[in-house]
C-alpha positions in Angstrom: 4.1 -6.0 21.3 5.9 -4.5 18.3 6.4 -6.4 15.3 10.2 -6.1 15.8 9.8 -7.7 19.2 8.0 -10.6 18.1 10.5 -11.1 15.2 13.5 -11.1 17.7 12.0 -13.2 20.2 11.1 -15.8 17.3 14.4 -15.5 15.7 16.3 -16.1 19.0 14.3 -19.1 19.7 15.0 -20.4 15.9 18.5 -19.6 16.4 18.9 -21.7 19.3 16.6 -24.7 18.0 18.6 -24.6 14.8 21.8 -24.8 16.7 21.3 -28.2 17.8 22.6 -27.6 21.3 22.9 -30.8 23.3 20.8 -29.9 26.1 17.8 -27.4 26.0 18.7 -24.0 27.9 15.8 -22.9 30.2 16.6 -19.0 30.2 16.8 -16.6 27.5 18.4 -12.9 27.4 18.0 -10.5 24.8 19.0 -6.7 24.3 18.4 -4.6 21.3 19.2 -1.2 20.1 17.5 0.5 17.3 19.7 3.0 15.5 18.1 5.4 13.1 20.0 5.8 9.9 19.7 7.6 6.6 17.3 5.1 4.6 19.4 5.6 1.5 22.6 4.5 3.2 21.3 1.9 5.7 23.4 -1.0 4.2 26.7 1.0 4.1 25.8 2.3 7.7 25.1 -1.2 9.0 28.5 -2.5 7.7 30.5 0.8 9.1 28.7 -0.1 12.7 29.9 -3.5 12.2 33.4 -2.6 11.6 33.4 -0.9 14.9 31.6 -3.3 17.1 31.7 -6.7 15.4 35.2 -7.8 15.5 35.7 -11.2 17.9 37.8 -9.0 20.1 36.0 -5.7 19.5 34.0 -6.1 22.6 37.1 -4.6 24.8 36.4 -1.3 22.7 32.8 -1.1 23.7 32.0 -3.2 26.8 32.6 -1.1 29.9 33.4 -4.4 31.9 36.0 -5.7 29.6 39.6 -4.5 30.2 41.2 -6.7 27.5 40.7 -9.5 24.9 43.0 -12.0 24.0 42.2 -14.1 20.7 43.7 -17.4 19.8 43.4 -20.1 17.4 43.6 -23.8 17.9 43.4 -25.7 14.5 40.3 -24.5 13.0 38.8 -23.1 16.1 39.0 -19.6 17.5 38.8 -18.4 21.0 38.9 -15.5 23.2 39.7 -14.8 26.6 38.2 -11.6 28.0 39.8 -10.3 31.1 37.3 -8.2 33.1 38.2 -4.9 34.8 37.4 -6.8 38.1 40.2 -9.4 37.4 37.6 -12.0 36.2 38.4 -14.2 33.3 36.0 -15.5 30.3 37.0 -18.2 28.1 34.9 -18.3 24.8 34.8 -20.2 21.8 33.5 -18.8 18.4 31.0 -21.4 16.7 29.6 -19.5 13.7 30.0 -16.4 11.8 28.0 -14.3 9.1 28.8 -11.0 7.4 27.5 -9.1 10.3 26.8 -11.6 13.1 28.7 -14.3 15.0 27.5 -17.0 17.7 29.6 -18.2 20.5 29.4 -20.1 23.7 31.1 -19.6 27.0 33.7 -22.2 28.3 34.5 -20.9 31.6 33.4 -17.7 33.5 32.6 -16.4 36.8 29.1 -15.9 35.7 26.3 -18.2 37.5 25.6 -19.9 34.1 26.2 -23.2 32.2 25.1 -24.1 28.5 25.6 -20.6 27.5 25.4 -19.6 23.7 24.9 -16.4 22.4 24.6 -14.3 19.2 25.8 -10.9 18.5 24.7 -9.2 15.4 24.0 -5.9 13.4 21.1 -6.4 11.2 18.6 -4.1 9.2 15.3 -3.6 11.1 12.4 -5.7 9.9 10.0 -2.9 9.7 11.7 0.4 9.5 13.8 0.7 6.4 15.7 3.9 8.3 16.9 1.6 11.2 19.7 -0.8 12.1 19.5 -3.1 15.1 22.3 -4.3 17.2 21.2 -7.5 18.7 22.8 -9.4 21.7 20.8 -12.7 22.7 21.7 -15.9 24.6 20.3 -19.0 25.9 21.7 -20.7 29.1 20.9 -22.3 32.4 21.6 -21.3 35.8 24.8 -23.1 36.9 24.5 -26.1 39.2 23.7 -24.7 42.8 22.6 -21.3 41.5 19.2 -19.6 41.0 17.6 -18.9 37.9 17.0 -15.3 39.0 20.4 -14.7 39.6 21.5 -16.1 36.3 19.2 -14.1 34.2 20.3 -10.8 36.3 23.9 -11.4 35.5 23.4 -11.9 31.9 20.8 -9.2 31.3 23.1 -6.6 33.2 26.0 -7.7 31.0 24.1 -7.4 27.8 22.5 -4.0 29.1 25.9 -2.4 29.9 27.2 -3.5 26.7 24.1 -2.4 24.4 24.0 0.9 26.7 27.8 1.8 25.8 27.3 1.0 22.0 24.4 3.4 22.1 26.5 6.0 23.8 29.5 5.5 21.6 28.0 5.0 18.2 24.0 5.3 18.1 22.6 9.0 17.0 19.2 8.2 17.8 18.5 4.9 19.3 15.5 3.0 20.9 16.6 0.1 23.0 14.1 -2.6 24.3 14.6 -5.3 27.0 13.8 -8.6 26.0 13.5 -11.4 28.6 
């Protein structure tokens, strides 16, 4: 296993342990894209990529299943409603933001999951100075009456389609890895 793979798995676990969720989710999905950049411009390129993919509603610009995104505020809380191309709706709440990351939960969706919490980020690579990583990871449980295998396949498919689209649109020379 590559050092970056182990680091991603540890970081994903630490993210959700530190998040203090009420119930421990049993499933984890993650998808990572490594993009080669000019080593002397790594930070600038990371910020530039975040400007393209990292906005709360930017997902409508790069995820092939998302037709529209509507953002709304309720007090200090920020929400988005994603309208999928098949007509489905996903309501999500932003729970934390960083310079090039955000963490969110799904409130309602057509997906066979519950207790879903995810993070999307663009980070420097931990072992290659000439790479930046796009990482999308989540913990969740299968919804009541649903199978773990179906829940994982759904989320893995969502992540793969999104990361593959980012690679196609913005990755110059990337290497993506599936994590489960």
